C-alpha positions in Angstrom: 14.8 -15.1 15.5 15.2 -18.3 13.4 16.2 -18.2 9.7 12.7 -19.2 8.4 11.1 -16.4 10.4 13.7 -13.9 9.2 13.2 -14.8 5.6 9.4 -14.5 6.1 9.7 -11.0 7.7 12.1 -9.8 5.0 9.8 -11.1 2.3 6.8 -9.4 3.9 8.6 -6.1 4.3 9.8 -6.2 0.7 6.3 -7.0 -0.6 4.7 -4.2 1.4 7.4 -1.9 0.2 6.7 -2.8 -3.5 2.9 -2.2 -2.9 3.6 1.1 -1.3 5.9 2.1 -4.2 3.3 1.1 -6.8 0.5 3.0 -5.1 2.8 6.0 -4.5 3.7 6.0 -8.2 0.1 6.2 -9.2 -0.9 8.8 -6.6 1.9 11.1 -7.8 0.3 11.2 -11.2 -2.6 13.6 -12.0 -5.9 11.8 -11.3 -6.8 11.5 -15.0 -3.5 9.9 -15.9 -3.6 7.2 -13.3 -3.8 3.8 -14.9 -3.2 1.6 -11.8 -0.9 -0.7 -13.7 2.7 -0.4 -14.6 6.2 -1.3 -13.2 7.9 -0.3 -10.0 11.4 1.0 -10.9 10.8 -0.2 -14.4 11.2 -3.8 -13.3 8.5 -5.2 -11.0 5.0 -5.2 -12.6 1.9 -4.2 -10.7 -1.8 -4.1 -11.6 -4.5 -2.8 -9.2 -7.3 -2.7 -11.8 -10.2 -5.0 -11.0 -9.3 -8.4 -12.4 -11.2 -9.7 -15.4 -11.6 -13.3 -16.5 -9.8 -12.5 -19.7 -6.8 -11.1 -17.9 -6.6 -13.9 -15.3 -6.8 -16.5 -18.1 -4.1 -14.7 -20.1 -1.8 -14.6 -17.1 -2.4 -18.1 -15.6 -3.3 -20.2 -18.7 -1.9 -19.0 -22.0 0.1 -21.7 -23.7 0.8 -19.4 -26.7 2.6 -16.8 -24.5 6.3 -17.7 -24.4 6.7 -16.4 -20.9 6.4 -18.7 -17.9 6.3 -15.7 -15.5 3.7 -13.1 -16.5 2.7 -9.9 -14.7 0.2 -10.6 -11.9 -3.5 -10.4 -12.8 -3.9 -8.4 -9.6 -1.3 -7.1 -7.3 2.5 -6.7 -7.5 4.9 -9.2 -9.0 4.5 -12.2 -11.3 2.0 -15.1 -11.9 3.0 -18.5 -13.3 1.6 -19.2 -16.7 0.7 -22.8 -16.1 -0.5 -23.2 -19.7 3.1 -22.6 -20.9 4.5 -25.2 -18.5 2.0 -27.8 -19.5 2.6 -27.2 -23.2 6.3 -28.1 -22.8 
């Protein structure tokens, strides 16, 4: 297996593991306490709620937010706040 493929496989396995951990976290909660957003191990953000225009805009284009990396509008991990990059 070449290095590129190895990196791709490791990334895919890690990503699927994070999704599984996030879903498992929610399913372990009582049904009425499930929010479908939070952090895996207190570090990696996840959000499985239906994305809204407001949330997508706040994550992808928010020049007033000091963060360049924001929690994903949908899924696990981070989005890039392009508005912050353009502002500076």
